[in-house]
Each structure stands twice: as C-alpha cells, then as structure tokens.
PDB file of N, CA, C and O in Angstrom:
ATOM      1  N   MET A   1       0.852  -1.134   0.020  1.00  0.00           N
ATOM      2  CA  MET A   1      -0.018   0.016   0.020  1.00  0.00           C
ATOM      3  C   MET A   1       0.876   1.275  -0.011  1.00  0.00           C
ATOM      4  O   MET A   1       1.851   1.343   0.738  1.00  0.00           O
ATOM      5  N   ALA A   2       0.580   2.217  -0.816  1.00  0.00           N
ATOM      6  CA  ALA A   2       1.410   3.446  -0.976  1.00  0.00           C
ATOM      7  C   ALA A   2       1.131   4.344   0.204  1.00  0.00           C
ATOM      8  O   ALA A   2       0.021   4.401   0.733  1.00  0.00           O
ATOM      9  N   THR A   3       2.165   5.033   0.594  1.00  0.00           N
ATOM     10  CA  THR A   3       2.064   5.974   1.706  1.00  0.00           C
ATOM     11  C   THR A   3       1.543   7.287   1.205  1.00  0.00           C
ATOM     12  O   THR A   3       1.677   7.618   0.027  1.00  0.00           O
ATOM     13  N   THR A   4       0.932   8.055   2.129  1.00  0.00           N
ATOM     14  CA  THR A   4       0.428   9.386   1.820  1.00  0.00           C
ATOM     15  C   THR A   4       1.670  10.333   1.849  1.00  0.00           C
ATOM     16  O   THR A   4       2.420  10.326   2.825  1.00  0.00           O
ATOM     17  N   VAL A   5       1.882  11.139   0.784  1.00  0.00           N
ATOM     18  CA  VAL A   5       3.048  11.953   0.647  1.00  0.00           C
ATOM     19  C   VAL A   5       2.582  13.346   1.086  1.00  0.00           C
ATOM     20  O   VAL A   5       1.578  13.849   0.582  1.00  0.00           O
ATOM     21  N   PRO A   6       3.333  13.993   2.056  1.00  0.00           N
ATOM     22  CA  PRO A   6       2.943  15.324   2.549  1.00  0.00           C
ATOM     23  C   PRO A   6       3.289  16.387   1.486  1.00  0.00           C
ATOM     24  O   PRO A   6       4.038  16.119   0.547  1.00  0.00           O
ATOM     25  N   ASP A   7       2.746  17.559   1.650  1.00  0.00           N
ATOM     26  CA  ASP A   7       3.113  18.693   0.896  1.00  0.00           C
ATOM     27  C   ASP A   7       4.340  19.401   1.499  1.00  0.00           C
ATOM     28  O   ASP A   7       4.225  20.164   2.458  1.00  0.00           O
ATOM     29  N   TYR A   8       5.506  19.129   0.914  1.00  0.00           N
ATOM     30  CA  TYR A   8       6.742  19.669   1.467  1.00  0.00           C
ATOM     31  C   TYR A   8       6.900  21.160   1.347  1.00  0.00           C
ATOM     32  O   TYR A   8       7.817  21.720   1.948  1.00  0.00           O
ATOM     33  N   SER A   9       6.017  21.858   0.570  1.00  0.00           N
ATOM     34  CA  SER A   9       6.169  23.313   0.470  1.00  0.00           C
ATOM     35  C   SER A   9       5.494  23.989   1.697  1.00  0.00           C
ATOM     36  O   SER A   9       5.596  25.210   1.818  1.00  0.00           O
ATOM     37  N   VAL A  10       4.841  23.287   2.571  1.00  0.00           N
ATOM     38  CA  VAL A  10       4.186  23.772   3.742  1.00  0.00           C
ATOM     39  C   VAL A  10       4.936  23.201   4.944  1.00  0.00           C
ATOM     40  O   VAL A  10       5.018  21.991   5.156  1.00  0.00           O
ATOM     41  N   GLY A  11       5.489  24.164   5.734  1.00  0.00           N
ATOM     42  CA  GLY A  11       6.158  23.765   7.007  1.00  0.00           C
ATOM     43  C   GLY A  11       7.606  23.380   6.833  1.00  0.00           C
ATOM     44  O   GLY A  11       8.237  22.992   7.816  1.00  0.00           O
ATOM     45  N   PHE A  12       8.172  23.463   5.647  1.00  0.00           N
ATOM     46  CA  PHE A  12       9.568  23.141   5.476  1.00  0.00           C
ATOM     47  C   PHE A  12      10.266  24.304   4.791  1.00  0.00           C
ATOM     48  O   PHE A  12       9.646  24.994   3.982  1.00  0.00           O
ATOM     49  N   THR A  13      11.537  24.540   5.089  1.00  0.00           N
ATOM     50  CA  THR A  13      12.313  25.462   4.266  1.00  0.00           C
ATOM     51  C   THR A  13      12.899  24.842   3.016  1.00  0.00           C
ATOM     52  O   THR A  13      12.945  23.619   2.881  1.00  0.00           O
ATOM     53  N   GLN A  14      13.329  25.651   2.142  1.00  0.00           N
ATOM     54  CA  GLN A  14      13.922  25.145   0.911  1.00  0.00           C
ATOM     55  C   GLN A  14      15.127  24.221   1.198  1.00  0.00           C
ATOM     56  O   GLN A  14      15.316  23.183   0.562  1.00  0.00           O
ATOM     57  N   GLU A  15      15.929  24.655   2.190  1.00  0.00           N
ATOM     58  CA  GLU A  15      17.092  23.823   2.565  1.00  0.00           C
ATOM     59  C   GLU A  15      16.688  22.482   3.124  1.00  0.00           C
ATOM     60  O   GLU A  15      17.309  21.461   2.828  1.00  0.00           O
ATOM     61  N   GLU A  16      15.636  22.486   3.940  1.00  0.00           N
ATOM     62  CA  GLU A  16      15.139  21.214   4.474  1.00  0.00           C
ATOM     63  C   GLU A  16      14.598  20.263   3.345  1.00  0.00           C
ATOM     64  O   GLU A  16      14.834  19.056   3.384  1.00  0.00           O
ATOM     65  N   VAL A  17      13.893  20.821   2.376  1.00  0.00           N
ATOM     66  CA  VAL A  17      13.387  20.031   1.280  1.00  0.00           C
ATOM     67  C   VAL A  17      14.496  19.492   0.448  1.00  0.00           C
ATOM     68  O   VAL A  17      14.410  18.351  -0.006  1.00  0.00           O
ATOM     69  N   GLU A  18      15.609  20.299   0.203  1.00  0.00           N
ATOM     70  CA  GLU A  18      16.759  19.854  -0.554  1.00  0.00           C
ATOM     71  C   GLU A  18      17.428  18.712   0.278  1.00  0.00           C
ATOM     72  O   GLU A  18      17.851  17.715  -0.307  1.00  0.00           O
ATOM     73  N   GLU A  19      17.519  18.829   1.503  1.00  0.00           N
ATOM     74  CA  GLU A  19      18.114  17.779   2.399  1.00  0.00           C
ATOM     75  C   GLU A  19      17.302  16.497   2.356  1.00  0.00           C
ATOM     76  O   GLU A  19      17.855  15.400   2.274  1.00  0.00           O
ATOM     77  N   ILE A  20      15.970  16.647   2.414  1.00  0.00           N
ATOM     78  CA  ILE A  20      15.103  15.421   2.265  1.00  0.00           C
ATOM     79  C   ILE A  20      15.261  14.769   0.995  1.00  0.00           C
ATOM     80  O   ILE A  20      15.288  13.541   0.924  1.00  0.00           O
ATOM     81  N   PHE A  21      15.380  15.599  -0.128  1.00  0.00           N
ATOM     82  CA  PHE A  21      15.525  15.074  -1.474  1.00  0.00           C
ATOM     83  C   PHE A  21      16.862  14.285  -1.598  1.00  0.00           C
ATOM     84  O   PHE A  21      16.912  13.219  -2.212  1.00  0.00           O
ATOM     85  N   ALA A  22      17.943  14.845  -0.993  1.00  0.00           N
ATOM     86  CA  ALA A  22      19.241  14.194  -1.036  1.00  0.00           C
ATOM     87  C   ALA A  22      19.215  12.894  -0.283  1.00  0.00           C
ATOM     88  O   ALA A  22      19.850  11.932  -0.716  1.00  0.00           O
ATOM     89  N   ILE A  23      18.511  12.818   0.824  1.00  0.00           N
ATOM     90  CA  ILE A  23      18.402  11.573   1.608  1.00  0.00           C
ATOM     91  C   ILE A  23      17.595  10.551   0.810  1.00  0.00           C
ATOM     92  O   ILE A  23      17.943   9.371   0.803  1.00  0.00           O
ATOM     93  N   LEU A  24      16.561  10.965   0.162  1.00  0.00           N
ATOM     94  CA  LEU A  24      15.779  10.081  -0.638  1.00  0.00           C
ATOM     95  C   LEU A  24      16.543   9.481  -1.786  1.00  0.00           C
ATOM     96  O   LEU A  24      16.408   8.302  -2.114  1.00  0.00           O
ATOM     97  N   LYS A  25      17.376  10.353  -2.406  1.00  0.00           N
ATOM     98  CA  LYS A  25      18.289   9.787  -3.482  1.00  0.00           C
ATOM     99  C   LYS A  25      19.152   8.720  -2.974  1.00  0.00           C
ATOM    100  O   LYS A  25      19.303   7.677  -3.609  1.00  0.00           O
ATOM    101  N   LEU A  26      19.727   8.946  -1.843  1.00  0.00           N
ATOM    102  CA  LEU A  26      20.651   7.908  -1.288  1.00  0.00           C
ATOM    103  C   LEU A  26      19.901   6.594  -0.966  1.00  0.00           C
ATOM    104  O   LEU A  26      20.370   5.482  -1.209  1.00  0.00           O
ATOM    105  N   GLU A  27      18.725   6.811  -0.413  1.00  0.00           N
ATOM    106  CA  GLU A  27      17.897   5.634  -0.049  1.00  0.00           C
ATOM    107  C   GLU A  27      17.434   4.839  -1.330  1.00  0.00           C
ATOM    108  O   GLU A  27      17.363   3.610  -1.354  1.00  0.00           O
ATOM    109  N   LEU A  28      17.138   5.632  -2.354  1.00  0.00           N
ATOM    110  CA  LEU A  28      16.742   5.028  -3.616  1.00  0.00           C
ATOM    111  C   LEU A  28      17.836   4.136  -4.210  1.00  0.00           C
ATOM    112  O   LEU A  28      17.585   3.042  -4.717  1.00  0.00           O
ATOM    113  N   LYS A  29      19.087   4.671  -4.119  1.00  0.00           N
ATOM    114  CA  LYS A  29      20.232   4.022  -4.651  1.00  0.00           C
ATOM    115  C   LYS A  29      20.392   2.612  -3.867  1.00  0.00           C
ATOM    116  O   LYS A  29      20.667   1.563  -4.450  1.00  0.00           O
ATOM    117  N   LYS A  30      20.201   2.715  -2.576  1.00  0.00           N
ATOM    118  CA  LYS A  30      20.380   1.473  -1.784  1.00  0.00           C
ATOM    119  C   LYS A  30      19.273   0.443  -2.157  1.00  0.00           C
ATOM    120  O   LYS A  30      19.553  -0.746  -2.310  1.00  0.00           O
ATOM    121  N   VAL A  31      18.038   0.915  -2.296  1.00  0.00           N
ATOM    122  CA  VAL A  31      16.939   0.087  -2.628  1.00  0.00           C
ATOM    123  C   VAL A  31      17.087  -0.534  -3.978  1.00  0.00           C
ATOM    124  O   VAL A  31      16.805  -1.719  -4.161  1.00  0.00           O
ATOM    125  N   ILE A  32      17.537   0.270  -4.950  1.00  0.00           N
ATOM    126  CA  ILE A  32      17.738  -0.227  -6.316  1.00  0.00           C
ATOM    127  C   ILE A  32      18.849  -1.325  -6.334  1.00  0.00           C
ATOM    128  O   ILE A  32      18.747  -2.324  -7.046  1.00  0.00           O
ATOM    129  N   ALA A  33      19.905  -1.091  -5.521  1.00  0.00           N
ATOM    130  CA  ALA A  33      20.967  -2.122  -5.455  1.00  0.00           C
ATOM    131  C   ALA A  33      20.374  -3.367  -4.882  1.00  0.00           C
ATOM    132  O   ALA A  33      20.656  -4.455  -5.384  1.00  0.00           O
ATOM    133  N   SER A  34      19.557  -3.269  -3.844  1.00  0.00           N
ATOM    134  CA  SER A  34      18.927  -4.386  -3.204  1.00  0.00           C
ATOM    135  C   SER A  34      17.974  -5.051  -4.118  1.00  0.00           C
ATOM    136  O   SER A  34      17.879  -6.278  -4.127  1.00  0.00           O
ATOM    137  N   TYR A  35      17.231  -4.257  -4.924  1.00  0.00           N
ATOM    138  CA  TYR A  35      16.286  -4.845  -5.883  1.00  0.00           C
ATOM    139  C   TYR A  35      16.948  -5.634  -6.972  1.00  0.00           C
ATOM    140  O   TYR A  35      16.400  -6.632  -7.440  1.00  0.00           O
ATOM    141  N   SER A  36      18.118  -5.207  -7.386  1.00  0.00           N
ATOM    142  CA  SER A  36      18.796  -5.897  -8.446  1.00  0.00           C
ATOM    143  C   SER A  36      19.283  -7.277  -7.971  1.00  0.00           C
ATOM    144  O   SER A  36      19.462  -8.202  -8.762  1.00  0.00           O
ATOM    145  N   GLU A  37      19.487  -7.376  -6.651  1.00  0.00           N
ATOM    146  CA  GLU A  37      19.930  -8.677  -6.073  1.00  0.00           C
ATOM    147  C   GLU A  37      18.781  -9.649  -5.862  1.00  0.00           C
ATOM    148  O   GLU A  37      18.925 -10.844  -6.120  1.00  0.00           O
ATOM    149  N   SER A  38      17.680  -9.169  -5.411  1.00  0.00           N
ATOM    150  CA  SER A  38      16.581 -10.053  -5.065  1.00  0.00           C
ATOM    151  C   SER A  38      15.374  -9.915  -5.948  1.00  0.00           C
ATOM    152  O   SER A  38      14.778 -10.938  -6.286  1.00  0.00           O
ATOM    153  N   GLY A  39      14.952  -8.697  -6.360  1.00  0.00           N
ATOM    154  CA  GLY A  39      13.859  -8.471  -7.310  1.00  0.00           C
ATOM    155  C   GLY A  39      12.509  -8.801  -6.675  1.00  0.00           C
ATOM    156  O   GLY A  39      11.612  -9.227  -7.403  1.00  0.00           O
ATOM    157  N   THR A  40      12.308  -8.636  -5.404  1.00  0.00           N
ATOM    158  CA  THR A  40      11.039  -8.878  -4.820  1.00  0.00           C
ATOM    159  C   THR A  40       9.980  -7.805  -4.996  1.00  0.00           C
ATOM    160  O   THR A  40      10.325  -6.649  -5.243  1.00  0.00           O
ATOM    161  N   GLN A  41       8.735  -8.137  -4.881  1.00  0.00           N
ATOM    162  CA  GLN A  41       7.688  -7.226  -5.031  1.00  0.00           C
ATOM    163  C   GLN A  41       7.700  -6.129  -3.896  1.00  0.00           C
ATOM    164  O   GLN A  41       7.314  -4.985  -4.134  1.00  0.00           O
ATOM    165  N   VAL A  42       8.146  -6.508  -2.683  1.00  0.00           N
ATOM    166  CA  VAL A  42       8.156  -5.534  -1.588  1.00  0.00           C
ATOM    167  C   VAL A  42       9.150  -4.457  -1.875  1.00  0.00           C
ATOM    168  O   VAL A  42       8.859  -3.294  -1.595  1.00  0.00           O
ATOM    169  N   ILE A  43      10.282  -4.751  -2.404  1.00  0.00           N
ATOM    170  CA  ILE A  43      11.294  -3.784  -2.702  1.00  0.00           C
ATOM    171  C   ILE A  43      10.785  -2.868  -3.917  1.00  0.00           C
ATOM    172  O   ILE A  43      11.038  -1.665  -3.966  1.00  0.00           O
ATOM    173  N   ARG A  44      10.098  -3.501  -4.820  1.00  0.00           N
ATOM    174  CA  ARG A  44       9.546  -2.692  -5.970  1.00  0.00           C
ATOM    175  C   ARG A  44       8.555  -1.650  -5.445  1.00  0.00           C
ATOM    176  O   ARG A  44       8.571  -0.505  -5.898  1.00  0.00           O
ATOM    177  N   GLN A  45       7.697  -2.030  -4.499  1.00  0.00           N
ATOM    178  CA  GLN A  45       6.759  -1.123  -3.912  1.00  0.00           C
ATOM    179  C   GLN A  45       7.526   0.035  -3.155  1.00  0.00           C
ATOM    180  O   GLN A  45       7.117   1.196  -3.198  1.00  0.00           O
ATOM    181  N   ARG A  46       8.572  -0.310  -2.515  1.00  0.00           N
ATOM    182  CA  ARG A  46       9.350   0.669  -1.810  1.00  0.00           C
ATOM    183  C   ARG A  46       9.960   1.705  -2.734  1.00  0.00           C
ATOM    184  O   ARG A  46      10.043   2.877  -2.365  1.00  0.00           O
ATOM    185  N   THR A  47      10.407   1.294  -3.972  1.00  0.00           N
ATOM    186  CA  THR A  47      10.909   2.295  -4.867  1.00  0.00           C
ATOM    187  C   THR A  47       9.835   3.151  -5.387  1.00  0.00           C
ATOM    188  O   THR A  47      10.116   4.294  -5.748  1.00  0.00           O
ATOM    189  N   GLU A  48       8.593   2.694  -5.463  1.00  0.00           N
ATOM    190  CA  GLU A  48       7.470   3.528  -5.940  1.00  0.00           C
ATOM    191  C   GLU A  48       7.184   4.582  -4.853  1.00  0.00           C
ATOM    192  O   GLU A  48       6.902   5.737  -5.170  1.00  0.00           O
ATOM    193  N   ASP A  49       7.258   4.173  -3.547  1.00  0.00           N
ATOM    194  CA  ASP A  49       7.075   5.150  -2.503  1.00  0.00           C
ATOM    195  C   ASP A  49       8.157   6.259  -2.508  1.00  0.00           C
ATOM    196  O   ASP A  49       7.869   7.447  -2.358  1.00  0.00           O
ATOM    197  N   ILE A  50       9.354   5.825  -2.680  1.00  0.00           N
ATOM    198  CA  ILE A  50      10.457   6.801  -2.705  1.00  0.00           C
ATOM    199  C   ILE A  50      10.261   7.751  -3.913  1.00  0.00           C
ATOM    200  O   ILE A  50      10.434   8.962  -3.772  1.00  0.00           O
ATOM    201  N   HIS A  51       9.911   7.220  -5.072  1.00  0.00           N
ATOM    202  CA  HIS A  51       9.672   8.097  -6.247  1.00  0.00           C
ATOM    203  C   HIS A  51       8.538   9.079  -5.994  1.00  0.00           C
ATOM    204  O   HIS A  51       8.617  10.210  -6.473  1.00  0.00           O
ATOM    205  N   ALA A  52       7.537   8.729  -5.302  1.00  0.00           N
ATOM    206  CA  ALA A  52       6.435   9.611  -5.014  1.00  0.00           C
ATOM    207  C   ALA A  52       6.878  10.717  -4.049  1.00  0.00           C
ATOM    208  O   ALA A  52       6.439  11.860  -4.180  1.00  0.00           O
ATOM    209  N   LYS A  53       7.714  10.398  -3.117  1.00  0.00           N
ATOM    210  CA  LYS A  53       8.244  11.386  -2.170  1.00  0.00           C
ATOM    211  C   LYS A  53       9.174  12.363  -2.879  1.00  0.00           C
ATOM    212  O   LYS A  53       9.186  13.571  -2.640  1.00  0.00           O
ATOM    213  N   MET A  54       9.959  11.747  -3.775  1.00  0.00           N
ATOM    214  CA  MET A  54      10.915  12.642  -4.537  1.00  0.00           C
ATOM    215  C   MET A  54      10.130  13.608  -5.428  1.00  0.00           C
ATOM    216  O   MET A  54      10.502  14.775  -5.551  1.00  0.00           O
ATOM    217  N   ALA A  55       9.059  13.136  -6.042  1.00  0.00           N
ATOM    218  CA  ALA A  55       8.227  14.000  -6.922  1.00  0.00           C
ATOM    219  C   ALA A  55       7.597  15.107  -6.079  1.00  0.00           C
ATOM    220  O   ALA A  55       7.444  16.227  -6.567  1.00  0.00           O
ATOM    221  N   ALA A  56       7.218  14.818  -4.791  1.00  0.00           N
ATOM    222  CA  ALA A  56       6.656  15.786  -3.905  1.00  0.00           C
ATOM    223  C   ALA A  56       7.704  16.825  -3.576  1.00  0.00           C
ATOM    224  O   ALA A  56       7.404  18.018  -3.518  1.00  0.00           O
ATOM    225  N   CYS A  57       8.936  16.382  -3.360  1.00  0.00           N
ATOM    226  CA  CYS A  57      10.004  17.349  -3.091  1.00  0.00           C
ATOM    227  C   CYS A  57      10.266  18.242  -4.298  1.00  0.00           C
ATOM    228  O   CYS A  57      10.473  19.448  -4.168  1.00  0.00           O
ATOM    229  N   GLN A  58      10.253  17.628  -5.457  1.00  0.00           N
ATOM    230  CA  GLN A  58      10.489  18.473  -6.666  1.00  0.00           C
ATOM    231  C   GLN A  58       9.385  19.465  -6.908  1.00  0.00           C
ATOM    232  O   GLN A  58       9.642  20.580  -7.362  1.00  0.00           O
ATOM    233  N   ARG A  59       8.146  19.081  -6.613  1.00  0.00           N
ATOM    234  CA  ARG A  59       7.037  20.084  -6.681  1.00  0.00           C
ATOM    235  C   ARG A  59       7.196  21.162  -5.724  1.00  0.00           C
ATOM    236  O   ARG A  59       6.980  22.328  -6.053  1.00  0.00           O
ATOM    237  N   ALA A  60       7.588  20.810  -4.479  1.00  0.00           N
ATOM    238  CA  ALA A  60       7.825  21.852  -3.416  1.00  0.00           C
ATOM    239  C   ALA A  60       8.909  22.841  -3.848  1.00  0.00           C
ATOM    240  O   ALA A  60       8.768  24.056  -3.710  1.00  0.00           O
ATOM    241  N   LEU A  61      10.017  22.262  -4.386  1.00  0.00           N
ATOM    242  CA  LEU A  61      11.110  23.133  -4.754  1.00  0.00           C
ATOM    243  C   LEU A  61      10.791  24.028  -5.941  1.00  0.00           C
ATOM    244  O   LEU A  61      11.287  25.150  -6.037  1.00  0.00           O
ATOM    245  N   GLN A  62       9.980  23.535  -6.819  1.00  0.00           N
ATOM    246  CA  GLN A  62       9.429  24.353  -7.943  1.00  0.00           C
ATOM    247  C   GLN A  62       8.641  25.523  -7.387  1.00  0.00           C
ATOM    248  O   GLN A  62       8.770  26.654  -7.856  1.00  0.00           O
ATOM    249  N   THR A  63       7.824  25.240  -6.385  1.00  0.00           N
ATOM    250  CA  THR A  63       6.954  26.230  -5.794  1.00  0.00           C
ATOM    251  C   THR A  63       7.796  27.237  -5.041  1.00  0.00           C
ATOM    252  O   THR A  63       7.530  28.436  -5.120  1.00  0.00           O
ATOM    253  N   MET A  64       8.802  26.786  -4.313  1.00  0.00           N
ATOM    254  CA  MET A  64       9.620  27.666  -3.496  1.00  0.00           C
ATOM    255  C   MET A  64      10.584  28.566  -4.299  1.00  0.00           C
ATOM    256  O   MET A  64      10.781  29.741  -3.990  1.00  0.00           O
ATOM    257  N   ASP A  65      11.174  27.949  -5.349  1.00  0.00           N
ATOM    258  CA  ASP A  65      12.185  28.672  -6.137  1.00  0.00           C
ATOM    259  C   ASP A  65      11.994  28.300  -7.623  1.00  0.00           C
ATOM    260  O   ASP A  65      12.730  27.481  -8.173  1.00  0.00           O
ATOM    261  N   PRO A  66      11.009  28.912  -8.236  1.00  0.00           N
ATOM    262  CA  PRO A  66      10.717  28.569  -9.676  1.00  0.00           C
ATOM    263  C   PRO A  66      11.826  28.971 -10.623  1.00  0.00           C
ATOM    264  O   PRO A  66      11.947  28.356 -11.683  1.00  0.00           O
ATOM    265  N   THR A  67      12.648  29.967 -10.310  1.00  0.00           N
ATOM    266  CA  THR A  67      13.706  30.333 -11.205  1.00  0.00           C
ATOM    267  C   THR A  67      14.819  29.272 -11.227  1.00  0.00           C
ATOM    268  O   THR A  67      15.460  29.069 -12.258  1.00  0.00           O
ATOM    269  N   THR A  68      15.040  28.619 -10.130  1.00  0.00           N
ATOM    270  CA  THR A  68      16.145  27.594 -10.072  1.00  0.00           C
ATOM    271  C   THR A  68      15.585  26.249 -10.536  1.00  0.00           C
ATOM    272  O   THR A  68      16.225  25.550 -11.321  1.00  0.00           O
ATOM    273  N   TYR A  69      14.363  25.875 -10.042  1.00  0.00           N
ATOM    274  CA  TYR A  69      13.836  24.522 -10.288  1.00  0.00           C
ATOM    275  C   TYR A  69      12.788  24.498 -11.318  1.00  0.00           C
ATOM    276  O   TYR A  69      12.214  23.429 -11.530  1.00  0.00           O
ATOM    277  N   GLY A  70      12.469  25.557 -11.988  1.00  0.00           N
ATOM    278  CA  GLY A  70      11.451  25.565 -13.059  1.00  0.00           C
ATOM    279  C   GLY A  70      10.042  25.883 -12.487  1.00  0.00           C
ATOM    280  O   GLY A  70       9.775  25.644 -11.310  1.00  0.00           O
ATOM    281  N   SER A  71       9.216  26.386 -13.288  1.00  0.00           N
ATOM    282  CA  SER A  71       7.909  26.802 -12.916  1.00  0.00           C
ATOM    283  C   SER A  71       7.008  25.575 -12.876  1.00  0.00           C
ATOM    284  O   SER A  71       7.185  24.633 -13.649  1.00  0.00           O
ATOM    285  N   THR A  72       6.015  25.599 -11.942  1.00  0.00           N
ATOM    286  CA  THR A  72       5.049  24.468 -11.839  1.00  0.00           C
ATOM    287  C   THR A  72       3.973  24.687 -12.841  1.00  0.00           C
ATOM    288  O   THR A  72       3.290  23.729 -13.201  1.00  0.00           O
ATOM    289  N   ASN A  73       3.767  25.905 -13.325  1.00  0.00           N
ATOM    290  CA  ASN A  73       2.679  26.194 -14.303  1.00  0.00           C
ATOM    291  C   ASN A  73       3.236  26.137 -15.710  1.00  0.00           C
ATOM    292  O   ASN A  73       3.804  27.096 -16.234  1.00  0.00           O
ATOM    293  N   LYS A  74       3.040  24.934 -16.310  1.00  0.00           N
ATOM    294  CA  LYS A  74       3.440  24.729 -17.633  1.00  0.00           C
ATOM    295  C   LYS A  74       2.260  24.595 -18.514  1.00  0.00           C
ATOM    296  O   LYS A  74       1.786  23.489 -18.774  1.00  0.00           O
ATOM    297  N   THR A  75       1.761  25.735 -18.995  1.00  0.00           N
ATOM    298  CA  THR A  75       0.503  25.721 -19.831  1.00  0.00           C
ATOM    299  C   THR A  75       0.892  25.838 -21.330  1.00  0.00           C
ATOM    300  O   THR A  75       1.710  26.676 -21.711  1.00  0.00           O
ATOM    301  N   ALA A  76       0.314  25.022 -22.111  1.00  0.00           N
ATOM    302  CA  ALA A  76       0.599  25.134 -23.487  1.00  0.00           C
ATOM    303  C   ALA A  76      -0.414  26.003 -24.188  1.00  0.00           C
ATOM    304  O   ALA A  76      -1.613  25.895 -23.932  1.00  0.00           O
ATOM    305  N   THR A  77       0.041  26.840 -25.045  1.00  0.00           N
ATOM    306  CA  THR A  77      -0.793  27.759 -25.804  1.00  0.00           C
ATOM    307  C   THR A  77      -0.553  27.647 -27.292  1.00  0.00           C
ATOM    308  O   THR A  77       0.519  27.234 -27.735  1.00  0.00           O
ATOM    309  N   SER A  78      -1.493  27.994 -28.003  1.00  0.00           N
ATOM    310  CA  SER A  78      -1.273  28.003 -29.456  1.00  0.00           C
ATOM    311  C   SER A  78      -1.635  29.351 -30.004  1.00  0.00           C
ATOM    312  O   SER A  78      -2.523  30.005 -29.457  1.00  0.00           O
ATOM    313  N   ALA A  79      -1.007  29.790 -31.032  1.00  0.00           N
ATOM    314  CA  ALA A  79      -1.286  31.143 -31.597  1.00  0.00           C
ATOM    315  C   ALA A  79      -1.135  31.003 -33.123  1.00  0.00           C
ATOM    316  O   ALA A  79      -0.338  30.241 -33.671  1.00  0.00           O
ATOM    317  N   VAL A  80      -1.986  31.819 -33.734  1.00  0.00           N
ATOM    318  CA  VAL A  80      -1.898  31.912 -35.265  1.00  0.00           C
ATOM    319  C   VAL A  80      -0.955  33.051 -35.571  1.00  0.00           C
ATOM    320  O   VAL A  80      -1.225  34.181 -35.165  1.00  0.00           O
ATOM    321  N   PRO A  81       0.142  32.807 -36.269  1.00  0.00           N
ATOM    322  CA  PRO A  81       1.115  33.882 -36.545  1.00  0.00           C
ATOM    323  C   PRO A  81       0.655  34.956 -37.365  1.00  0.00           C
ATOM    324  O   PRO A  81       1.175  36.066 -37.243  1.00  0.00           O
ATOM    325  N   TYR A  82      -0.335  34.735 -38.252  1.00  0.00           N
ATOM    326  CA  TYR A  82      -0.930  35.820 -39.064  1.00  0.00           C
ATOM    327  C   TYR A  82      -2.333  35.460 -39.367  1.00  0.00           C
ATOM    328  O   TYR A  82      -2.737  34.300 -39.280  1.00  0.00           O
ATOM    329  N   HIS A  83      -3.093  36.486 -39.733  1.00  0.00           N
ATOM    330  CA  HIS A  83      -4.559  36.257 -40.050  1.00  0.00           C
ATOM    331  C   HIS A  83      -4.721  36.061 -41.497  1.00  0.00           C
ATOM    332  O   HIS A  83      -4.241  36.858 -42.304  1.00  0.00           O
ATOM    333  N   LEU A  84      -5.420  34.968 -41.862  1.00  0.00           N
ATOM    334  CA  LEU A  84      -5.721  34.690 -43.267  1.00  0.00           C
ATOM    335  C   LEU A  84      -6.919  35.437 -43.712  1.00  0.00           C
ATOM    336  O   LEU A  84      -7.946  35.357 -43.038  1.00  0.00           O
ATOM    337  N   PRO A  85      -6.880  36.177 -44.821  1.00  0.00           N
ATOM    338  CA  PRO A  85      -8.085  36.892 -45.232  1.00  0.00           C
ATOM    339  C   PRO A  85      -9.101  35.916 -45.777  1.00  0.00           C
ATOM    340  O   PRO A  85      -8.756  34.819 -46.216  1.00  0.00           O
ATOM    341  N   ARG A  86     -10.397  36.335 -45.745  1.00  0.00           N
ATOM    342  CA  ARG A  86     -11.430  35.450 -46.180  1.00  0.00           C
ATOM    343  C   ARG A  86     -11.593  35.525 -47.664  1.00  0.00           C
ATOM    344  O   ARG A  86     -12.439  34.831 -48.228  1.00  0.00           O
TER     345      ARG A  86
END
C-alpha cells in the first residue's frame, strides 16, 4: 500500500526540502541495489514510495524557487502567426 505523501512546500524550508531530497536519492540507490539482487515485489513497492516522495520534493522546490527549479505552471498555448483573409 502506498504511503500518503505530505506537501513539502508547507512547513519546510527550501534547505530542508533539498536535504530530504538528497536523503531520498541515497535511499533510492540502496533500494535499487537491493532490488537488483533479489527483485522482490516488496522492494519494488518501496521504490514507488520513494519516487512519490521525490516527486513531492520536486514540486515543493518548484513552488519555493521557480527560477532555479522551473515553474510548476506549464501551460501550452497556441497562436496563429498571421490572419488569413477570407
């Protein structure tokens, strides 16, 4: 069962979120190494939980510092470069 991922942009500083992200990266490396040895379903679920938490950290960092980590608002628009006469 997947764990509930908190909103890291609330109640955490940018430095804390970066630290959490770094810890998750190290944990993911350990789990992946362990997965390659045994390949069990439990470890696979664990990697999915870590990926979800990492994504939450990335969203929080984008919210806190969009110039460094990119904007969270990625809206596609289309435009007609010129008007065609009728």
